N, CA, C and O of each residue as an XYZ file, in Angstrom:
728
protein
N     138.531   -166.304   -147.772
C     138.905   -167.228   -146.977
C     140.480   -167.548   -146.721
O     140.914   -168.205   -145.774
N     141.205   -166.984   -147.700
C     142.894   -166.872   -147.345
C     143.227   -165.753   -146.363
O     144.301   -165.797   -145.763
N     142.299   -164.671   -146.149
C     142.657   -163.585   -145.282
C     142.215   -164.239   -143.877
O     142.977   -164.106   -142.920
N     141.028   -164.928   -143.732
C     140.607   -165.495   -142.692
C     141.562   -166.453   -141.934
O     141.631   -166.579   -140.711
N     142.299   -167.118   -142.895
C     143.310   -168.352   -142.328
C     144.494   -167.460   -141.728
O     145.060   -167.760   -140.677
N     144.811   -166.350   -142.482
C     145.908   -165.621   -142.065
C     145.684   -164.949   -140.677
O     146.618   -164.895   -139.877
N     144.481   -164.447   -140.389
C     144.099   -163.831   -139.275
C     143.550   -164.876   -138.056
O     142.768   -164.512   -137.178
N     143.976   -165.918   -138.142
C     143.329   -167.080   -137.180
C     144.299   -167.238   -136.091
O     145.145   -168.132   -136.117
N     144.181   -166.255   -134.981
C     144.833   -166.348   -133.858
C     144.654   -167.656   -132.891
O     145.533   -168.136   -132.176
N     143.677   -167.991   -132.996
C     143.158   -169.266   -132.306
C     143.777   -170.376   -132.872
O     144.151   -171.233   -132.072
N     143.977   -170.571   -134.062
C     144.832   -171.609   -134.775
C     146.393   -171.577   -134.301
O     147.099   -172.582   -134.232
N     146.785   -170.330   -134.006
C     148.108   -170.283   -133.721
C     148.482   -170.457   -132.242
O     149.658   -170.265   -131.933
N     147.633   -170.788   -131.343
C     147.991   -170.929   -130.022
C     148.688   -172.127   -129.834
O     149.419   -172.179   -128.845
N     148.621   -173.098   -130.568
C     149.489   -174.341   -130.362
C     150.941   -173.933   -130.375
O     151.690   -174.048   -129.404
N     151.318   -173.390   -131.691
C     152.905   -173.198   -131.757
C     153.206   -172.139   -130.803
O     154.323   -172.259   -130.301
N     152.457   -171.034   -130.370
C     152.662   -170.165   -129.291
C     152.991   -170.825   -128.184
O     154.110   -170.615   -127.717
N     152.176   -171.678   -127.584
C     152.361   -172.342   -126.348
C     153.450   -173.203   -126.343
O     154.094   -173.358   -125.305
N     153.781   -173.865   -127.515
C     155.129   -174.699   -127.550
C     156.235   -174.030   -127.346
O     157.102   -174.431   -126.570
N     156.331   -172.826   -128.090
C     157.474   -171.982   -127.984
C     157.774   -171.355   -126.785
O     158.918   -171.258   -126.343
N     156.490   -170.802   -126.093
C     156.457   -170.437   -124.664
C     157.134   -171.505   -123.772
O     158.033   -171.127   -123.020
N     156.828   -172.619   -123.792
C     157.083   -173.678   -123.010
C     158.606   -173.875   -123.139
O     159.321   -174.016   -122.147
N     159.098   -173.879   -124.464
C     160.363   -174.027   -124.738
C     161.333   -172.842   -124.098
O     162.496   -173.090   -123.778
N     160.812   -171.694   -123.964
C     161.574   -170.663   -123.489
C     161.538   -170.762   -121.919
O     162.577   -170.844   -121.265
N     160.328   -170.750   -121.371
C     160.113   -170.779   -119.930
C     160.266   -171.733   -119.328
O     160.514   -171.537   -118.138
N     160.209   -173.091   -119.761
C     160.591   -174.358   -119.164
C     159.486   -174.455   -117.951
O     159.838   -175.196   -117.033
N     158.369   -173.904   -117.822
C     157.427   -174.056   -116.774
C     156.163   -173.752   -117.489
O     156.015   -172.781   -118.231
N     155.245   -174.663   -117.213
C     153.934   -174.577   -117.910
C     153.309   -173.297   -117.363
O     152.961   -172.505   -118.239
N     153.103   -172.941   -116.151
C     152.245   -171.788   -115.990
C     152.920   -170.596   -116.362
O     152.288   -169.617   -116.760
N     154.239   -170.605   -116.255
C     155.030   -169.288   -116.866
C     154.683   -169.192   -118.349
O     154.453   -168.082   -118.829
N     154.637   -170.200   -119.038
C     154.415   -170.209   -120.488
C     153.065   -169.740   -120.984
O     152.884   -169.039   -121.980
N     151.976   -170.297   -120.020
C     150.706   -169.762   -120.253
C     150.458   -168.171   -119.776
O     149.482   -167.512   -120.132
N     151.294   -167.790   -119.095
C     151.372   -166.255   -118.626
C     152.036   -165.556   -119.833
O     151.591   -164.494   -120.267
N     153.157   -166.204   -120.387
C     153.648   -165.532   -121.472
C     152.934   -165.433   -122.814
O     153.059   -164.456   -123.552
N     152.161   -166.517   -123.101
C     151.311   -166.515   -124.147
C     150.107   -165.524   -124.064
O     149.664   -164.973   -125.072
N     149.570   -165.313   -122.742
C     148.468   -164.370   -122.736
C     149.207   -162.952   -122.676
O     148.660   -162.009   -123.248
N     150.362   -162.764   -122.044
C     150.989   -161.407   -122.314
C     151.098   -161.057   -123.688
O     150.823   -159.924   -124.085
N     151.503   -162.016   -124.467
C     151.805   -161.900   -125.853
C     150.589   -161.597   -126.624
O     150.735   -160.794   -127.545
N     149.346   -162.115   -126.412
C     148.230   -161.856   -127.003
C     147.802   -160.581   -126.714
O     147.270   -159.885   -127.579
N     148.016   -160.124   -125.353
C     147.714   -158.726   -124.814
C     148.341   -157.770   -125.632
O     147.701   -156.811   -126.063
N     149.779   -157.973   -125.941
C     150.678   -156.901   -126.455
C     150.196   -156.772   -128.074
O     150.171   -155.712   -128.700
N     149.863   -157.953   -128.541
C     149.717   -158.077   -130.051
C     148.313   -157.240   -130.248
O     148.155   -156.391   -131.125
N     147.488   -157.562   -129.444
C     146.227   -156.692   -129.491
C     146.407   -155.042   -129.638
O     146.071   -154.231   -130.501
N     147.118   -154.950   -128.342
C     147.497   -153.340   -128.074
C     148.128   -152.749   -129.311
O     147.961   -151.570   -129.625
N     148.959   -153.720   -130.101
C     149.963   -153.175   -131.038
C     149.352   -153.533   -132.625
O     150.032   -153.491   -133.650
N     147.997   -153.866   -132.548
C     147.429   -154.549   -133.830
C     147.721   -153.588   -135.034
O     147.829   -154.034   -136.177
N     147.837   -152.324   -134.757
C     147.885   -151.515   -135.857
C     149.240   -151.504   -136.403
O     149.409   -150.827   -137.417
N     150.382   -152.228   -135.836
C     151.634   -152.089   -136.393
C     151.808   -153.576   -137.436
O     152.780   -153.801   -138.157
N     150.916   -154.230   -137.317
C     150.756   -155.505   -138.088
C     150.532   -155.129   -139.439
O     149.522   -154.452   -139.631
N     151.312   -155.439   -140.520
C     151.145   -155.239   -141.940
C     150.205   -156.242   -142.426
O     150.275   -157.442   -142.162
N     149.130   -155.555   -143.310
C     148.083   -156.356   -143.846
C     148.996   -157.362   -144.971
O     149.861   -156.973   -145.756
N     148.588   -158.504   -144.802
C     149.110   -159.409   -145.679
C     150.628   -160.083   -145.245
O     151.308   -160.891   -145.876
N     150.883   -159.453   -143.962
C     152.140   -159.989   -143.442
C     151.908   -161.493   -142.938
O     150.877   -162.139   -143.126
N     153.135   -161.961   -142.216
C     152.986   -163.400   -141.749
C     152.617   -163.198   -140.064
O     153.451   -162.879   -139.218
N     151.345   -163.431   -139.835
C     150.801   -163.385   -138.524
C     151.634   -164.419   -137.437
O     151.873   -164.002   -136.303
N     151.998   -165.596   -137.797
C     152.592   -166.454   -137.070
C     153.865   -165.997   -136.719
O     154.209   -166.132   -135.545
N     154.786   -165.374   -137.687
C     156.148   -164.891   -137.225
C     155.939   -163.666   -136.503
O     156.798   -163.325   -135.690
N     154.917   -162.955   -136.684
C     154.706   -161.654   -135.973
C     154.383   -161.971   -134.443
O     154.917   -161.317   -133.547
N     153.591   -162.881   -134.217
C     153.181   -163.193   -132.792
C     154.346   -164.082   -132.063
O     154.479   -164.136   -130.840
N     155.034   -164.657   -132.853
C     156.130   -165.547   -132.318
C     157.271   -164.354   -131.884
O     157.838   -164.363   -130.792
N     157.478   -163.443   -132.821
C     158.304   -162.345   -132.499
C     157.937   -161.642   -131.156
O     158.752   -161.419   -130.261
N     156.705   -161.342   -131.123
C     156.089   -160.592   -129.770
C     156.410   -161.442   -128.603
O     156.910   -161.027   -127.557
N     156.043   -162.805   -128.895
C     156.206   -163.859   -127.759
C     157.648   -163.784   -127.190
O     157.850   -163.643   -125.984
N     158.662   -163.886   -128.126
C     160.297   -163.790   -127.761
C     160.529   -162.439   -127.151
O     161.200   -162.426   -126.119
N     160.063   -161.256   -127.643
C     160.298   -159.999   -127.108
C     159.757   -159.792   -125.487
O     160.374   -159.220   -124.589
N     158.594   -160.352   -125.418
C     157.838   -160.479   -124.186
C     158.855   -161.483   -123.191
O     159.263   -161.073   -122.104
N     159.079   -162.382   -123.545
C     160.010   -163.377   -122.738
C     161.280   -162.610   -122.419
O     161.643   -162.548   -121.244
N     161.991   -162.016   -123.390
C     163.171   -161.263   -123.005
C     162.935   -159.975   -122.067
O     163.745   -159.595   -121.222
N     161.771   -159.397   -122.331
C     161.416   -158.306   -121.206
C     161.247   -158.820   -119.879
O     161.869   -158.256   -118.979
N     160.344   -160.015   -119.545
C     160.128   -160.659   -118.363
C     161.609   -161.139   -117.783
O     161.774   -161.028   -116.569
N     162.417   -161.533   -118.385
C     163.840   -161.952   -117.950
C     164.658   -160.950   -117.638
O     165.423   -161.074   -116.681
N     164.628   -159.825   -118.381
C     165.369   -158.614   -117.929
C     164.833   -157.852   -116.604
O     165.512   -157.268   -115.758
N     163.442   -158.016   -116.657
C     162.746   -157.425   -115.215
C     163.273   -158.238   -114.093
O     163.687   -157.738   -113.047
N     163.241   -159.609   -114.364
C     163.353   -160.587   -113.267
C     164.795   -160.225   -112.711
O     164.920   -159.930   -111.522
N     165.880   -160.247   -113.569
C     167.207   -159.861   -113.352
C     167.566   -158.457   -112.731
O     168.493   -158.298   -111.936
N     166.848   -157.596   -113.117
C     166.782   -156.437   -112.458
C     166.350   -156.340   -111.054
O     167.035   -155.848   -110.157
N     165.023   -156.902   -110.902
C     164.459   -157.109   -109.432
C     165.546   -157.773   -108.715
O     165.872   -157.267   -107.641
N     166.207   -158.890   -109.145
C     166.901   -159.642   -108.303
C     168.182   -158.654   -107.926
O     168.497   -158.535   -106.742
N     168.853   -158.005   -108.881
C     169.985   -157.205   -108.479
C     169.429   -156.111   -107.352
O     170.097   -155.923   -106.335
N     168.367   -155.506   -107.540
C     167.922   -154.442   -106.596
C     167.637   -155.063   -105.324
O     167.808   -154.363   -104.326
N     167.169   -156.445   -105.154
C     167.178   -157.082   -103.839
C     168.469   -157.211   -103.265
O     168.722   -156.876   -102.108
N     169.357   -157.735   -104.128
C     170.884   -157.865   -103.715
C     171.268   -156.381   -103.081
O     171.660   -156.264   -101.920
N     171.137   -155.469   -103.819
C     171.448   -154.058   -103.242
C     170.824   -153.703   -101.878
O     171.540   -153.328   -100.950
N     169.618   -153.809   -101.771
C     168.945   -153.627   -100.621
C     169.548   -154.325    -99.401
O     169.811   -153.779    -98.330
N     169.756   -155.799    -99.765
C     170.336   -156.583    -98.751
C     171.668   -156.275    -98.376
O     171.990   -156.531    -97.216
N     172.637   -155.690    -99.269
C     173.898   -155.195    -98.875
C     173.756   -153.940    -98.026
O     174.510   -153.671    -97.090
N     172.862   -153.288    -98.375
C     172.798   -151.877    -97.796
C     172.073   -152.238    -96.318
O     172.304   -151.533    -95.336
N     171.266   -153.285    -96.262
C     170.708   -153.700    -94.805
C     171.610   -154.015    -93.984
O     171.545   -153.655    -92.808
N     172.706   -154.815    -94.512
C     173.918   -155.427    -93.615
C     174.619   -154.499    -93.052
O     175.035   -154.625    -91.901
N     174.877   -153.289    -93.895
C     175.706   -152.159    -93.358
C     175.112   -150.987    -92.492
O     175.717   -150.069    -91.938
N     173.903   -151.236    -92.522
C     173.140   -150.057    -92.020
C     173.228   -149.989    -90.341
O     173.063   -151.002    -89.661
N     173.452   -148.928    -89.873
C     173.790   -148.596    -88.345
C     172.392   -148.912    -87.561
O     171.316   -148.757    -88.137
N     172.462   -149.280    -86.465
C     171.451   -149.519    -85.473
C     170.714   -148.307    -85.163
O     171.415   -147.298    -85.090
N     169.543   -148.171    -84.974
C     168.944   -146.942    -84.658
C     169.372   -146.071    -83.497
O     169.635   -146.586    -82.411
N     169.435   -144.986    -83.664
C     170.061   -144.073    -82.544
C     169.063   -143.538    -81.719
O     169.365   -142.478    -81.171
N     167.902   -144.019    -81.480
C     166.878   -143.285    -80.645
C     167.312   -143.355    -79.060
O     167.202   -142.392    -78.301
N     167.711   -144.364    -78.760
C     168.309   -144.471    -77.263
C     169.380   -143.374    -76.925
O     169.403   -142.675    -75.912
N     170.269   -143.363    -77.984
C     171.178   -142.252    -77.469
C     170.783   -140.992    -77.493
O     171.245   -140.179    -76.692
N     169.854   -140.653    -78.437
C     169.156   -139.384    -78.556
C     168.533   -139.036    -77.342
O     168.797   -137.952    -76.823
N     167.588   -139.973    -76.725
C     166.882   -139.982    -75.607
C     167.941   -139.620    -74.272
O     167.685   -138.867    -73.333
N     169.149   -140.374    -74.496
C     170.054   -140.256    -73.310
C     170.486   -138.922    -73.362
O     170.553   -138.215    -72.356
N     170.834   -138.482    -74.693
C     171.529   -137.140    -74.842
C     170.595   -136.042    -74.224
O     171.030   -135.165    -73.477
N     169.369   -136.147    -74.567
C     168.156   -135.122    -74.168
C     168.372   -135.275    -72.774
O     168.374   -134.183    -72.207
N     168.549   -136.221    -72.040
C     168.230   -136.436    -70.512
C     169.545   -135.880    -70.003
O     169.392   -135.211    -68.982
N     170.814   -135.973    -70.439
C     171.869   -135.371    -70.022
C     172.013   -133.838    -70.153
O     172.678   -133.145    -69.383
N     171.299   -133.379    -71.242
C     171.286   -131.963    -71.662
C     170.244   -131.237    -70.522
O     170.463   -130.114    -70.069
N     169.122   -132.041    -70.155
C     168.222   -131.555    -69.090
C     168.831   -131.388    -67.867
O     168.642   -130.385    -67.178
N     169.724   -132.520    -67.470
C     170.435   -132.405    -66.219
C     171.286   -131.333    -66.128
O     171.357   -130.682    -65.085
N     172.056   -131.027    -67.272
C     173.073   -129.939    -67.467
C     172.291   -128.610    -67.021
O     172.699   -127.895    -66.106
N     171.093   -128.345    -67.782
C     170.438   -127.234    -67.948
C     169.767   -126.970    -66.436
O     169.512   -125.837    -66.028
N     169.554   -128.024    -65.775
C     168.877   -127.974    -64.258
C     169.886   -127.418    -63.471
O     169.480   -126.903    -62.429
N     171.106   -127.378    -63.679
C     172.269   -126.964    -62.646
C     171.899   -125.514    -62.261
O     171.133   -124.882    -62.989
N     172.388   -124.998    -61.206
C     172.189   -123.548    -60.963
C     173.221   -122.858    -61.854
O     174.257   -123.391    -62.252
N     172.812   -121.576    -62.130
C     173.496   -120.838    -63.356
C     175.032   -120.805    -62.971
O     175.818   -120.923    -63.912
N     175.527   -120.664    -61.757
C     176.847   -120.421    -61.558
C     177.611   -121.773    -61.741
O     178.785   -121.731    -62.107
N     177.044   -122.881    -61.520
C     177.636   -124.239    -61.628
C     177.750   -124.460    -63.354
O     178.736   -124.749    -64.032
N     176.605   -124.252    -63.682
C     176.519   -124.422    -65.267
C     177.390   -123.610    -65.939
O     177.903   -124.086    -66.951
N     177.716   -122.346    -65.572
C     178.502   -121.639    -66.358
C     180.131   -122.043    -66.044
O     180.979   -121.954    -66.932
N     180.420   -122.450    -64.811
C     181.594   -122.961    -64.644
C     181.959   -124.075    -65.274
O     183.057   -124.161    -65.824
N     181.042   -125.090    -65.263
C     181.199   -126.461    -66.001
C     181.256   -126.181    -67.602
O     182.043   -126.800    -68.318
N     180.445   -125.291    -68.060
C     180.350   -125.013    -69.459
C     181.845   -124.272    -70.042
O     182.303   -124.442    -71.172
N     182.348   -123.568    -69.145
C     183.511   -123.010    -69.598
C     184.778   -123.908    -69.436
O     185.703   -123.672    -70.213
N     184.910   -124.753    -68.663
C     185.878   -125.602    -68.343
C     185.791   -126.980    -69.132
O     186.785   -127.435    -69.698
N     184.566   -127.621    -69.144
C     184.301   -128.736    -69.820
C     183.986   -128.710    -71.333
O     184.383   -129.589    -72.097
N     183.319   -127.749    -71.678
C     182.876   -127.529    -73.090
C     183.843   -126.651    -73.879
O     184.405   -127.116    -74.870
N     184.030   -125.561    -73.528
C     184.927   -124.584    -74.054
C     186.350   -124.887    -73.936
O     187.156   -124.457    -74.761
N     186.735   -125.711    -72.806
C     188.231   -126.250    -72.619
C     189.022   -125.224    -72.112
O     190.236   -125.265    -72.307
N     188.444   -124.179    -71.402
C     189.471   -123.150    -70.738
C     189.967   -123.779    -69.358
O     189.312   -124.586    -68.700
N     191.162   -123.309    -69.039
C     191.855   -123.799    -67.894
C     191.363   -123.214    -66.739
O     190.697   -122.205    -66.974
N     191.483   -123.549    -65.413
C     190.994   -123.034    -64.291
C     191.074   -121.705    -64.124
O     190.043   -121.109    -63.813
N     192.360   -120.944    -64.303
C     192.639   -119.555    -64.066
C     191.835   -118.867    -65.039
O     191.166   -117.890    -64.701
N     191.848   -119.321    -66.286
C     191.104   -118.659    -67.423
C     189.634   -118.612    -67.222
O     188.968   -117.607    -67.472
N     189.136   -119.741    -66.757
C     187.529   -119.626    -66.383
C     187.449   -118.786    -65.193
O     186.431   -118.093    -65.161
N     188.163   -118.673    -64.310
C     187.926   -117.922    -62.897
C     188.109   -116.617    -63.454
O     187.329   -115.807    -62.954
N     188.833   -116.162    -64.272
C     189.011   -114.729    -64.724
C     187.654   -114.410    -65.549
O     186.989   -113.425    -65.230
N     187.309   -115.130    -66.458
C     186.135   -114.889    -67.205
C     184.996   -114.710    -66.336
O     184.108   -113.935    -66.692
N     184.902   -115.380    -65.154
C     183.701   -115.493    -64.297
C     183.950   -114.253    -63.270
O     183.030   -113.727    -62.643
N     185.170   -113.896    -63.189
C     185.488   -112.935    -62.308
C     185.259   -113.306    -60.696
O     184.710   -112.597    -59.852
N     185.851   -114.648    -60.521
C     185.744   -115.220    -59.257
C     187.016   -115.944    -58.980
O     187.763   -116.343    -59.873
N     187.235   -116.099    -57.690
C     188.739   -116.900    -57.331
C     188.590   -118.297    -57.781
O     187.523   -118.909    -57.835
N     189.861   -118.787    -58.126
C     189.904   -120.178    -58.722
C     189.479   -121.181    -57.797
O     188.962   -122.228    -58.185
N     189.694   -120.881    -56.452
C     188.863   -121.870    -55.350
C     187.461   -121.934    -55.535
O     186.891   -123.021    -55.623
N     186.808   -120.753    -55.607
C     185.301   -120.745    -56.017
C     184.828   -121.467    -57.000
O     183.779   -122.102    -56.886
N     185.676   -121.448    -58.269
C     185.518   -121.994    -59.507
C     185.410   -123.591    -59.198
O     184.413   -124.269    -59.445
N     186.777   -124.132    -58.536
C     186.913   -125.477    -58.386
C     185.623   -125.971    -57.349
O     185.238   -127.141    -57.359
N     185.107   -125.093    -56.599
C     184.014   -125.705    -55.766
C     182.651   -125.701    -56.493
O     181.735   -126.386    -56.039
N     182.490   -124.975    -57.573
C     181.334   -124.833    -58.176
C     181.506   -126.073    -59.224
O     180.518   -126.748    -59.512
N     182.676   -126.331    -59.738
C     182.758   -127.379    -60.668
C     182.548   -128.776    -59.971
O     181.994   -129.704    -60.560
N     183.046   -128.875    -58.620
C     182.895   -130.063    -57.826
C     181.540   -130.217    -57.495
O     181.214   -131.390    -57.312
N     180.595   -129.322    -57.356
C     179.115   -129.550    -57.096
C     178.601   -129.952    -58.262
O     177.989   -131.019    -58.298
N     178.760   -129.163    -59.423
C     178.163   -129.461    -60.645
C     178.355   -131.046    -61.092
O     177.542   -131.787    -61.644
N     179.647   -131.294    -60.683
C     179.942   -132.690    -61.254
C     179.321   -133.766    -60.394
O     178.971   -134.846    -60.871
N     179.192   -133.456    -59.138
C     178.618   -134.465    -58.341
C     177.263   -134.425    -58.742
O     176.812   -135.544    -58.987
N     176.418   -133.421    -58.895
C     175.066   -133.346    -59.296
C     174.873   -134.264    -60.531
O     173.907   -135.023    -60.611
N     175.692   -134.183    -61.357
C     175.775   -135.026    -62.645
C     175.851   -136.329    -62.543
O     175.130   -137.172    -63.078
N     176.919   -136.499    -61.705
C     177.305   -137.988    -61.244
C     175.969   -138.581    -60.674
O     175.581   -139.696    -61.021
N     175.241   -137.749    -59.737
C     174.148   -138.302    -59.020
C     172.808   -138.684    -60.087
O     172.023   -139.628    -60.002
N     172.869   -137.612    -61.079
C     171.883   -138.061    -62.113
C     172.136   -139.363    -62.693
O     171.249   -140.205    -62.828
N     173.527   -139.558    -63.091
C     173.886   -140.441    -63.838
C     173.765   -141.960    -63.121
O     173.565   -143.018    -63.717
N     173.919   -141.796    -61.881
C     173.533   -143.028    -61.162
C     172.211   -143.277    -60.669
O     171.861   -144.390    -60.275
N     171.427   -142.214    -60.682
C     169.899   -142.235    -60.354
C     169.763   -141.778    -58.942
O     168.647   -141.811    -58.423
N     170.726   -141.385    -58.321
C     170.513   -140.803    -57.016
C     170.747   -139.321    -57.029
O     171.879   -138.871    -56.855
N     169.668   -138.525    -57.239
C     169.783   -137.043    -57.179
C     170.427   -136.565    -56.011
O     170.245   -137.071    -54.903
N     171.319   -135.416    -56.271
C     171.898   -134.852    -55.144
C     171.092   -133.599    -54.739
O     170.714   -132.761    -55.559
N     170.834   -133.529    -53.283
C     169.781   -132.583    -52.953
C     170.319   -131.395    -53.094
O     171.498   -131.192    -52.802
N     169.533   -130.483    -53.550
C     169.856   -128.955    -53.834
C     169.015   -128.160    -52.851
O     167.931   -128.582    -52.449
N     169.609   -126.840    -52.421
C     168.744   -126.140    -51.707
C     167.723   -125.417    -52.498
O     168.018   -125.202    -53.673
N     166.483   -124.969    -52.030
C     165.571   -124.472    -52.871
C     166.225   -123.243    -53.397
O     167.236   -122.721    -52.927
N     165.449   -122.786    -54.551
C     165.906   -121.514    -55.131
C     165.643   -120.443    -54.248
O     164.633   -120.391    -53.547
N     166.528   -119.594    -54.270
C     166.540   -118.412    -53.328
C     166.819   -118.415    -51.962
O     166.909   -117.355    -51.341
N     167.004   -119.780    -51.301
C     167.131   -120.046    -49.882
C     168.668   -120.592    -49.864
O     169.213   -121.339    -50.677
N     169.179   -120.011    -48.729
C     170.617   -120.502    -48.652
C     170.509   -121.737    -47.811
O     169.583   -121.798    -47.002
N     171.501   -122.891    -47.935
C     171.462   -123.943    -47.019
C     171.644   -123.578    -45.602
O     172.264   -122.577    -45.243
N     171.137   -124.344    -44.885
C     171.239   -124.107    -43.438
C     172.570   -124.657    -42.982
O     172.872   -125.818    -43.258
N     173.504   -123.747    -42.189
C     174.777   -124.197    -41.853
C     174.670   -124.815    -40.441
O     173.741   -124.515    -39.690
N     175.603   -125.650    -40.113
C     175.773   -126.242    -38.731
C     176.940   -125.526    -38.081
O     178.064   -125.537    -38.583
N     176.646   -124.909    -36.960
C     177.894   -124.327    -36.189
C     178.850   -125.263    -35.575
O     178.402   -126.186    -34.896
N     179.813   -125.159    -35.700
C     180.813   -126.300    -35.270
C     181.917   -125.502    -34.111
O     182.753   -124.660    -34.439
N     181.728   -125.893    -33.014
C     182.383   -125.519    -31.874
C     182.241   -123.995    -31.253
O     183.134   -123.336    -30.720
N     181.083   -123.683    -31.439
C     180.763   -122.249    -30.973
C     179.206   -122.198    -30.743
O     178.521   -123.209    -30.897
N     178.687   -121.024    -30.381
C     177.311   -121.023    -29.920
C     176.618   -120.774    -31.176
O     177.267   -120.368    -32.140
N     175.157   -121.011    -31.276
C     174.206   -120.648    -32.237
C     173.759   -119.319    -32.243
O     173.069   -118.910    -33.177
N     174.131   -118.480    -31.143
C     173.619   -117.141    -30.929
C     174.122   -116.258    -32.087
O     173.819   -115.066    -32.132
């Protein structure tokens, strides 16, 4: 009978609930705490010494469970604060700028080879006009003309008005000024 009294967990629910309410200061949290305590006690029943103080053992488990819950809550709160701080410093998405860059790249690639080469050497590689003209083996005036046409085409792309280009392999038709067409 003395052993049965020592193992009477149901009889210890009152003191467990009172202590849990004292710690948690909330009825529902106290009930959850008691339940978690009983689950832990059952899982760790092999650690209870026969003839030991069951009440003290359960109250100790309840206290440790409360501390564990409190630490978990504080850690969760800190993680949420860190996420909020990172979210405030996050940069806006760059999808639009990537799409725009791809569009500009496509416009650049669509330039005729001679215009693209001239624009690349001057605008991207930073060569002077005479250096670029020498690299392309063309006169400086021709280089400047190609640059002008390439820039006009890209400005047209930028403004949404495409500059008409002659078809591939065809020369543009020229108008004769001050003479005969023969």
